[in-house]
Phi, psi and omega in degrees: 000137178292150179286129178252116183272115181301324181296319180290322178297314179296318178299318179295318179298315181293325180287323183276338185302311179297319181297304183286327178297315179293328182286327185250341180226058187299319184297318181295318181294315179296319180299317179297318181296321182292338181275353179280154173288168181301316181292323178294322178298327179281324185281326186305314182296343175297340178294347176296348177287342183299314176303323177299315181301315182297314182290315184293321178294320180295324181268000179061040179232022184296137175225134180297328181296320178290324175301315180298319181296314183286345174269319188277325181298310177297324178294320178296322177294325177294320177298314179299321181298324179290344180259358181302131180293151179280341178291119185296336180273349178270086190254004193291322178293316177300317180296321179298317178296318180295320179299313179297318179297316180296320179294322178302319182281310188291323181267002174057043183299326187255358188293337179292350177286347189241155167301146188304321184280356180239019182293345177300335177302322180300314181296318183290320181293321176292325174298317178303317180297319178293318178299317180297318183285312190265345185239326184259306186286313180223079190303133175272115185300140174081014181295314180078029180275088180212109184268012170280084191299140174257163179302320183291334174298317180292316181297311181295316181299316180287327176298313180292329174299315180295320177300315180295319182300320181298331180267316188287324184298308179295322179294314182296319179291321181293325181271353181083006178287323177255145179223110178289139178222159184292145178262119183256347181284157174290158180304319180294315179295322180294318178298318178298317178296320181294316180298316179299313180296319183294314182296314179299313181296319181302309187278328188253348178236304187294307183298311178303316182288322179290323176298316181292306188281322183263305184298325182255302188290305180298322178302312180292317183295330177302329185287339179249326189251350184088167188296311187287316179294324177295321178299311182293315182297317179295321178298320178295315179296322176297317178297315180296331178294349179256018185296333184252020181271127174058032177200152178284321181250190182300121183266089186298316182296320179296318180299316180295313182293322179291325177296315176300316179299321181300329178296315183283329173296318179295323177296317179297319181294314189283348180303311175229016180054061182229116177299326180302322181294312180291329177292328175298313177301311184299312182295323180291317177301309183295322181291316177298317180298313185292328184267331188238338192232001182279000000 
């Protein structure tokens, strides 16, 4: 039997609870936050440091400086959330917070705090801090962060995947970014691998990125730039966020393909303003790529 570390299990539960709780029980989470005093609302997100303590102590890499960062960054975001202006067109403070949050994740500023195989904790904890600020403490209207998927989320998400595939497949094969390879697994095994890849990608890659880029960033930019310009600008920023993926230097092909994907992810989100719909598109694209075209 594989060894099950109770500290890691507890850390995972504590890290995932705010994310999944807000996604599946949004009214309850917002209601609890609203009943806290102002000081409690600022102090509560500092508890996100607990998973770091559990993992770091277990791996014998605990540092007080990292504890301070994982306690103070979410608390600082909570303070900023309480200062967000009520004017929907005054988006600059929200954008500043989002830029810092995005840089922390994309440039992996905090990942050295974790064992290499557990760096996903960093992404989830920063996501929790963003959810608390932008969704629970001071909700950003029109985010659409609700993972209780509807039939139309699946239909729209898969439709945009097919639209993207028609464009991305010939471009990707022509540029050498995509490489078709033979499938050697049995149909049953292949379906199982696809479902496993899709579920993991949906919850740990697609939803966090779609919440950030579509639910928050595209949502805010629409208020200043309009629907179409916000869609294009967000797609470009999404593409640029992939500049350092699978390459030592600037990965131009990845940026182009991710920018194109961002257009269709943004279309899926804005159809009914549902993160679940764009996450379906995103998870399907990544799963098909990883199993058949990488």
